C-alpha positions in Angstrom: 12.0 -12.1 6.4 9.6 -12.3 9.3 7.5 -9.3 10.0 6.5 -8.5 13.6 2.8 -8.8 14.3 1.1 -5.6 13.1 -2.5 -4.6 12.3 -1.8 -4.5 8.6 -5.3 -4.8 7.1 -5.8 -2.1 4.5 -9.5 -2.0 5.4 -8.7 0.1 8.5 -7.1 2.8 6.3 -9.3 5.6 4.9 -8.7 5.0 1.2 -11.4 5.4 -1.5 -13.2 2.5 -3.2 -11.4 3.1 -6.6 -8.0 2.7 -4.9 -9.3 -0.3 -2.9 -10.4 -2.0 -6.1 -7.1 -1.2 -7.8 -5.1 -2.8 -4.9 -7.5 -5.8 -4.9 -6.9 -6.2 -8.6 -3.2 -7.0 -7.9 -4.0 -9.1 -4.8 -2.8 -6.5 -2.3 -4.8 -6.9 0.9 -2.4 -5.9 3.7 0.5 -3.6 4.2 3.1 -6.3 3.9 1.8 -6.9 0.3 3.1 -3.5 -0.6 6.7 -4.1 0.4 7.6 -5.4 -3.1 6.0 -2.6 -5.0 7.3 0.9 -6.0 5.5 4.2 -6.0 5.6 4.2 -9.8 3.9 0.8 -9.9 1.1 1.9 -7.5 0.5 5.2 -9.3 0.2 3.3 -12.6 -3.0 1.6 -11.3 -6.3 3.0 -12.5 -8.1 4.5 -9.5 -4.9 4.9 -7.4 -3.6 8.4 -6.9 -1.2 10.6 -4.9 -3.5 10.8 -1.9 -3.8 7.1 -1.5 0.0 6.8 -1.9 0.6 9.2 0.9 -1.8 7.3 3.2 -0.2 4.0 2.5 3.3 5.4 2.9 2.4 6.9 6.3 0.9 3.6 7.4 4.0 1.7 6.4 6.3 4.3 8.0 4.4 3.9 11.3 5.3 0.2 11.2 8.9 0.8 10.3 8.3 -0.4 6.7 8.5 1.2 3.2 7.8 0.6 -0.4 10.6 -0.6 -2.7 12.7 2.1 -4.2 11.9 3.2 -7.8 14.3 1.8 -10.4 
């Protein structure tokens, strides 16, 4: 699957440092890295909460993308 060019750097999003560290701990650095993750997986990360989930889902939606569906 080839993604169209998008500004997908997570650094442009206003998420807190704890959430940024949580994402970095699983090697997530851009929006496309989120495509194979579920809400449940993200919310299980220490320092990652509902606010960050909402921000990321909105950013993905603007690009026509989404997280994987929960099992």
